[in-house]
N, C-alpha and C positions, 0 to 999 in steps of 0.2 A: 604724673605731676602732682605736687602737693603745695600747700601754703600753710603759713602760720596764722592763727587768729589769736590776738593778744588783747587782754584788758590790762592797761598799765596803771601806774600809781601805787603799786604795792612794794614795800621794802623786801629785799631778798636777804635772808638770814640763814645761817647754818654753815656746814663744812662741805667743801667741794674738792674733788680730787681731779687735778689736771691730767689729761691724756698724755701719751707719748708725743714727742715733738715730730710733727709732720715733716718739717724741713730736715730733720735728721733721719727719719725712717726711710724716706724716699731714696736718698743716695746710698744709705746702708743696704737697702734691698738690692739696688743696682749692683753694689760691690760684691754681693754673693756670687755673681757670675765669674769672678776672678779665681775662686777656689777650685781645688781638685776634689772637693768633697762637700757634703752638706753643711750649711751654716744655719744657726738658730738665733733669731732676734726675739727678745722679750720686750714687753710693754709697747707693742706695736699698736698705734691707734687704729680703731675700726672706723675709717673715714673714706669718703669717696675716692680721693686721690690715691690712697694706699690700695684700695681694691682694684683700681685701674692698673696700677703698677704691677700688682700680683698677676693680673690677667695678661699683661704684656710679657712677664717672665714665663708664664705658662705657654703663651703662644710661641715663644722661642724654643720651647721644649723642656724647660725646667720642671722638675717635680716640686710642686708647691703644696705645703700642708699647713692649714690653720689649726691651731690647738685651742682648746676651751679656755686656757688661762691667758689668752691674749698674745701668745707667742706664735711665731711663724717660722717654719723650717723650709729652706730652699735648697734643693739638690741640683746643681748646675751641670752634672756630668753628662746629661743627655741633651744639652743645648747644642744646636747647630746654627751657624750664621745664616740668617734669612732676613728679608725686609721686615721692618716692624709694621704691625697692624695700623693702617692709617686712621681708622675710626677710633681706636683706643688712643693713639697719639694725639688726636684732635681734642681729647678731653683734658689733657694735663700738659703743662709745660715740662714737667719732670721727665717726660719721655726722652728728652735730650740727654739725661744722665746715663742712658744705656749706651751712648756712643763710646765713651771712654773705655768701659769694660769690654765691649765687643771688639773695639779696635785693638786694645791691648792683648786680648786673648786669641782672637782669630785673625787680626790684621785687616778686618773689613767691617763696615757698618753701613746700612741703608736706612736713612732717616726721613720719614714723611714729616710735614710741617707739624710742630708742636702746638698744643692748644694752651689753655690756662686762662687767667684773668684778663679781661679787656681793660687795661689801665694805661694804654699808650704803647708806643714802640718799645720792644724789648730786644736789644741787639743780640744776635747770635755770633757776631764776628769774633768776640774773644775766645769762643770755643774753637772756631776754625783756625784762628791764629795759633792757639796752643797746640792743636793737632798737627798743623803744618810745621811748627818748630820741631816736633818729634819725628818728622819725616813722612807724615801722611799726605796723600794727594786728595784734593777735594774736587768733585765734579758735580754737575747738576743734571738731573734727568726729569724734565718737567718741574714739578714742585718738590721733588725728592732731592736730598743731598746724599751723595755717595762718597764715602771715605774709604781709602784703600792704602795699606802699607805692605806691599807685596814682599818687601825685603825686611820687614819687621820695623818696630819703632826703635829709635836711638835717642838716648838722653841728650838734653840740650839745656842751655841757659836762656830762659825766656822771661820777658817782662810783659805782664798782662797790661793792656792799655786802660783797664779799669779793674777795680777789685771786685769782680763779679764772683758771687758765691758759687753758682753752678759751674762757671767756667773753671774756677779753681778746683772744684771737686772733679770735674771731667779730666783736667790736666793731671791731677794726682792719680786717678784710677787708670789713666792711660800709661803713666810713667812707671808705675810700680813693677810692671813686667817688661819694660823697655830695657835694652842693653845700655850699660853705662850709667852716668849720673845726670839727673835732671835738677835744675835749680829754677824754682818758680818765684819770681819777684813780684811785688805788689799783689801778693796772694790775699784773698779774703781770709779772715781769722775768726769768723763767728763761731759760737759754741758748737753748732752742728757740723761745721767743717772740722773742728777739733775731734768731735765724736767719730766722724768718718775715719780720720787718720788713726785714732786709737784702735778702731776695729781692724783696719788694714794691717797695722802692726801686729795685732793678734793673729792675723792670717799669715804672717811671715814677711811683711813688707818692711823696708828700712826707710824711715822718714824722720828727719831731724827738723827742729824749728817749729814744732806743732804749737799753735797759739800765737805765732808771730806772722809777719807779712813776708817772711823769707823762708821757703821750704826747700830742703835738700833731700832728694829721693835717690837712693841707690837701687837700681833695678835688680830684681831677683829672677831666678829661672822659673820657680813654681811657688804657688801659694796654696794653703790648706783652707779647709772650712774652719769655722770658729763659732763661739757663742758671744753675743754682745747684747747690751741692754740699751734701749732707746730712752734718753733722759726726758724728764717732764717738759712739756711744751711751754716755754716761757712766753710765747705769744698768747696762748690761752690763759696763762696766769695774768698777764697784763690786761687781757680782756675782762677777766673777773674782777681785777682791781677797779677797773672803770665801772663795771656793773654795780659793784658794791657802793661806790661813791655816788653815782647818779640816782640810785634807787633808795638811798639813805638806809642801806642795809648794814648788817653786822656779819661779815663774811670771814671765814677761816679757810685758807687756800693751801693745799699741800698734799703730799710732800713736794717741795720745790728745791731747786739748786740755786742757792742765794747768789752765788757769783754771777749767774746769768742775768740777774735782775737789778743790779746796782744802778745802772743808768736809767732804767725804766722807772724805778722808784724815785730817783732824783728828779726826773722830768715831771712825773705826776705830782711831786711836791710843789712845783711851780704853780700847778692848778689848785693847790690847797689840799691835796689828798694826802692824808697821813697813813702810812703803812708801817706796821711793826713786825719784827721777826720773833717768832716763838719756836725754838728748836728748828725743825725742818719745814715749818709752815710760815705763811704770812697772814696777818690779820688786818682787815679793813674795818675799823670800828664804825658803828652807826652814829647818826646825828652829827656828822662832821660839818663844820662851817667852811664851805668851799669858797676860798678867796684867792684870786690871782696874786701871786707874789711878785711885786714890781721889782725891776732892776734898780740898782742904786741910783738915787736922784729922781725917783718917781718915773723912770722910763718904762715904756711898755715892753714886757719881756717877749722873747721869741723862743719857740720850740721848733727845732729842725731835726730832720732825720740825718743819719750819717752811718757809714760802715762801722762795724764793731771796733771799739766798744761804745759807739754812739747810740743814740736812740733809734730803735728799729723802724724802718719805713713801714712795716706791716702794722704798726700800732699808731700811726698818725691819725687814721680814721677814728680810732677809739679815743685818742686824746682830744680830738676835735669835739666829739659829743660831750665829753666831760667838761670842756671849756664852756659849752652852752649853758651849763648848770652852775658855773662858778661866778662869783662877783668880780667884775673887772674886765679888762681887755687884754688879749694876747694875740700875737701873730704866729701862725703856724706855717712853716715853710717846708713843702713837700717837693723836693727838687728832682727826684729820680724819674717820675712818670708823669706825663702831661695830662692824663685823663683821670687821675685818682681822686681829684677833688670834685668831680662832677656830681657825685651823690649829694653834695651839700644843698643842691636845689630842693631835694626832698625835705631836708631839715628846715630850710627856710619856710617851706609850705607848712611845716608843723609849728612854726612860731619862733624859730631860732633867729637871732640877729647876727648874720654873717655877711661880710663883704668879701667876695672872691676877687682879689686884686688882679690875678692873672691865673693861668692854669696851674701855677705852683704855689701860690700864697693865698691864705685866707686870714682875715681879721675877724675875731669872734669877741662879742661883748655879751656878758651874761650878768645875772642869770635870766633865762627866758623860759617861762612855762611852756611846755610842749603839749600839743593836742594830737589825738590819734589821727591816723591817715591810712590811705591805701598806698602801699609801698611795694617795691620790687628790688630784689637783691641783684646788683650788677656784678659783684665779685665777692670773694670770700670775706675780706676784711671790711669792705663797705657794707656787706650784708650783715655782719656782726654789729657794726656801728648802728645800722638802722634798727636792728633788733634791740640794742640798748636804748635807743631813743624811744621805741615803742613801749618798752618796759617802764620808762620813767614818765611817759606822757599820760595825760588824763584821757580816759575814754578808750575806745576800741580801735585797734589797728589790724591790718592784714598785710602780710608780706608774701609776695609771690616769688617764684624762681628760687625756692629755698634749697634746691640742690646745690647751688653755689655755696651756701653756708655749710651744708653737709660735707662738702669736699674737704673742709679744714677743721670742723668741730665735731667731736664724737658725742652722739646722743645729747645734743645741746638742749633740746626741749625737755628730755627726761631730767637732766641735771637742774634746769631752771625750775621745773615743777617741784623738785625735791627741796628747793630753796624758798618756795612759796610763790612762785610766779604763776599767773593765770595765762597759760599758753597751751594751745591745742594744735596738733598737726592734722590738717584736713585734706582729704583727696580732692583733686580738681578734675 
């Protein structure tokens, strides 16, 4: 166990390189199981969730090799169908992503309960509905879910009852080796879903409609290994935009993929954050006058999360901390998960002026000087938000349970020190 000790109130300045996208790397690693040879992924983030996924692949019999340049090679030819390790599955929700490849390749998958962030109920039903549409049978054995397709998967026309990212990814990975044509309606279309599709096409899959909510997948008999690159993590880019703004720093962030960031920059502009593009980088200049941009007629603005191309749910916690340092009032509406705003209690203790209207909505009035506090990270994104608040607060803060932050952010304390932060990782 470790904790962070932070002395806040210092501007962060310099250039920071975002790691590879966690939400792309995890399904892409799972997809390596579908090939008949090794696949190599580059720009793979060295984070807790990825390390757990690699251990799950190894436990299935895959030959996993980490390279010094940050790339990973997975050879799935020695994989055999077996129950997933329950202790490893309990660490990450992304263990669910192994269901589609295992079911598509072997016709069977045994799934212990997934772990992940404690942010409220996260439905698994869209996954089961997608697999059932393809002909899989679902049964329960204690707390395990057993999926079987003894006669193989068969393409189907399915409508997801919600645009779930992981359910879409699972449906795609199960369908690429199914016989016939699969149509996935109300599919998620986030950049990492698109990256997974492009990787699968490189392995020999036939997928039309990439980037839209309607995917058409013609099943193929076999797929090969491939090489693919994990794109920069736009969630980490958004986090550093927020960090630069609240610490009054002068940050240059890149390389980035600008198309992934258009809505993020638009919503941060409501909070008064000015971001400029320079080649393949973003710049958050110092000494910004953070002022909430009111809606027409002087109305209080609202920032709400939405599926792609809307504002990402994972950045609502970051936006909320930025709002505490901006002049004016804003409503933040986090509708997907009923427990994600609970961390605001800690911000209120630090001096923030926040009214939590219900489990999904918070009204923030700023700016509010924050003071150091003893904190604990409840999940990846709230942990990063609390780290932001500690870095802009006056005085000393400690953050416990930082393994949650390490699950999603690569070398975050090293990166922050390089930017001028006073942060130490201390064994507990």
